[in-house]
C-alpha positions in Angstrom: 18.9 96.4 -179.6 20.9 96.6 -182.9 23.9 96.9 -180.8 22.9 93.5 -179.0 22.3 92.0 -182.5 25.8 92.8 -183.9 27.4 91.4 -180.8 25.4 87.9 -180.5 26.2 87.6 -184.2 29.9 88.1 -183.5 29.9 85.3 -180.9 27.9 83.1 -183.4 30.6 83.6 -186.1 33.3 83.0 -183.9 31.9 79.5 -182.5 30.6 78.5 -186.2 33.4 76.3 -186.8 33.5 74.7 -183.4 29.7 73.9 -183.3 30.0 72.1 -186.6 32.3 69.3 -185.1 29.5 68.7 -182.6 26.4 68.7 -185.0 26.3 69.0 -188.8 23.6 71.7 -188.7 24.5 73.4 -185.7 24.9 76.7 -187.4 21.0 76.8 -187.3 20.5 77.5 -183.8 22.8 80.8 -183.8 21.1 81.8 -186.6 17.9 81.3 -185.0 19.2 83.2 -182.1 19.9 86.1 -184.4 16.3 85.9 -185.4 14.6 85.8 -182.1 16.9 88.4 -180.4 16.3 90.8 -183.5 12.6 90.2 -183.1 12.3 90.8 -179.2 10.1 93.7 -178.4 9.5 93.4 -175.1 9.5 96.1 -172.7 13.2 96.4 -171.0 14.4 97.6 -168.2 17.2 99.3 -169.6 18.1 102.8 -168.3 16.6 102.3 -164.9 19.6 102.3 -162.5 19.3 99.6 -159.6 19.4 102.1 -157.0 16.1 103.7 -158.4 14.1 100.6 -158.8 13.0 97.7 -156.9 15.4 94.7 -157.9 14.0 91.7 -159.4 15.2 88.6 -157.7 17.5 85.7 -158.5 15.9 83.6 -155.7 18.2 80.3 -154.7 16.1 77.4 -156.3 17.3 74.0 -157.0 17.8 73.4 -160.7 16.4 70.5 -162.5 18.0 67.3 -162.0 18.7 67.1 -166.1 20.5 70.5 -166.1 22.6 70.2 -162.7 25.8 70.0 -164.3 25.1 73.2 -165.9 24.1 75.3 -163.0 26.5 73.6 -160.4 27.6 75.6 -158.5 24.2 77.0 -157.9 25.4 80.6 -157.3 25.6 83.9 -158.8 24.0 84.3 -162.2 25.6 81.0 -163.4 27.9 78.5 -162.2 29.4 80.9 -159.6 30.2 84.3 -161.4 28.2 87.5 -161.6 28.3 90.5 -163.9 31.0 91.6 -161.6 33.3 88.8 -162.4 36.4 89.7 -164.3 38.2 87.3 -167.0 40.6 86.2 -164.8 38.0 84.9 -162.0 35.9 83.3 -164.5 38.6 81.3 -165.7 39.7 80.5 -162.2 36.4 79.1 -161.2 35.1 77.5 -164.5 35.5 73.9 -164.2 34.2 73.1 -167.8 36.9 72.3 -170.6 38.1 75.5 -172.0 37.7 75.1 -176.1 38.6 78.6 -176.9 39.7 82.1 -175.6 39.6 84.7 -178.3 39.6 88.8 -177.4 36.7 89.6 -175.0 35.3 85.9 -174.9 36.0 82.3 -173.1 34.3 79.4 -174.7 33.7 76.3 -172.7 32.0 73.0 -173.4 30.1 70.7 -170.7 28.4 67.3 -170.9 25.0 67.4 -169.5 24.7 63.5 -169.8 26.5 60.5 -172.3 24.3 62.5 -175.3 23.4 66.0 -174.7 26.0 68.9 -174.0 26.2 72.7 -173.7 28.8 75.2 -175.0 28.9 78.3 -172.6 30.3 81.6 -173.8 31.3 84.3 -171.4 31.4 87.8 -173.3 33.1 90.4 -171.2 33.2 94.4 -171.3 36.1 96.7 -170.7 36.1 95.4 -167.1 34.0 92.7 -166.3 31.6 89.9 -167.5 28.4 91.3 -169.4 27.0 88.3 -171.4 26.7 84.7 -171.2 25.2 82.6 -174.0 24.7 78.6 -173.4 23.9 76.6 -176.4 22.3 73.3 -175.2 22.7 70.4 -177.9 19.9 67.7 -177.6 19.3 64.2 -179.3 15.8 65.1 -180.4 13.2 67.6 -180.6 11.1 66.1 -177.8 14.7 66.4 -175.5 14.6 69.9 -176.3 11.1 70.5 -175.4 11.7 68.6 -172.2 14.8 71.0 -171.3 12.4 74.0 -172.2 9.6 73.2 -170.2 12.0 72.4 -167.1 13.9 75.3 -167.5 10.9 77.7 -168.1 9.4 76.4 -164.7 13.1 76.9 -162.9 13.5 80.5 -164.5 9.8 81.2 -163.3 10.7 80.3 -159.7 14.3 82.1 -159.9 13.3 85.3 -161.5 10.7 87.9 -162.5 8.8 86.8 -165.5 7.8 89.1 -168.2 6.9 88.4 -171.8 9.3 86.3 -173.4 12.3 87.3 -171.1 12.9 86.9 -167.5 14.3 90.0 -165.0 17.0 89.3 -162.3 19.4 91.0 -160.1 22.6 89.8 -158.4 25.3 91.8 -156.7 23.2 95.2 -157.6 23.6 94.4 -161.4 20.3 94.1 -163.3 20.0 91.6 -166.1 17.9 89.8 -168.4 17.3 85.9 -169.1 16.2 84.3 -172.2 15.3 80.9 -173.4 15.1 80.3 -177.2 14.1 76.9 -178.8 15.8 76.0 -182.0 12.6 73.9 -182.8 14.9 72.1 -185.8 14.7 68.5 -186.4 18.4 68.5 -188.1 19.9 70.4 -185.0 17.8 70.4 -181.8 18.5 72.2 -179.0 18.3 75.8 -177.1 19.9 78.8 -176.8 20.0 80.5 -172.9 21.2 84.3 -172.7 21.8 86.1 -169.8 22.5 90.0 -170.5 23.7 92.5 -167.9 21.2 95.6 -168.7 23.5 98.6 -168.9 22.8 101.5 -166.7 22.3 105.2 -168.3 
């Protein structure tokens, strides 16, 4: 858990200046992400290999219209990529605007509508993708709550639900999915996290 916290912290630090350009108080969303991830005490499937357990689903379900731009194409884990994808493959397939490429991460931005937008960060291990973090920036708290309600229903239909998290699998790779609401009037929005579950 501490390793996960450190990695997410590194991601948020590298994108702090960029987020400031979009929202004056956007740093509050990454801060809340750290707090929520650190407090996550739900049971984890980590340590169970894909071959020794029944794989959770990644059902092909239509995404809510409000987030269609984020989930198109509706394949793989997100936008047609999965945790077997390399950095080169993600760069070749991703159609959003590339804001930054640094070390083991790629940062893209995408308009959801004339007001709301999302930043997508792909983080890679030694060979393949191992984490996707999406920061959704909304106009107000009501809009953020609407996104959360729709996304939770979407995730419930797509993945296996468990306390505060969802479990899924794609191409034999287990992963968790999470939705965090910033719940802050100065920087309303959500953080979505997909993370590969490492086998032991």
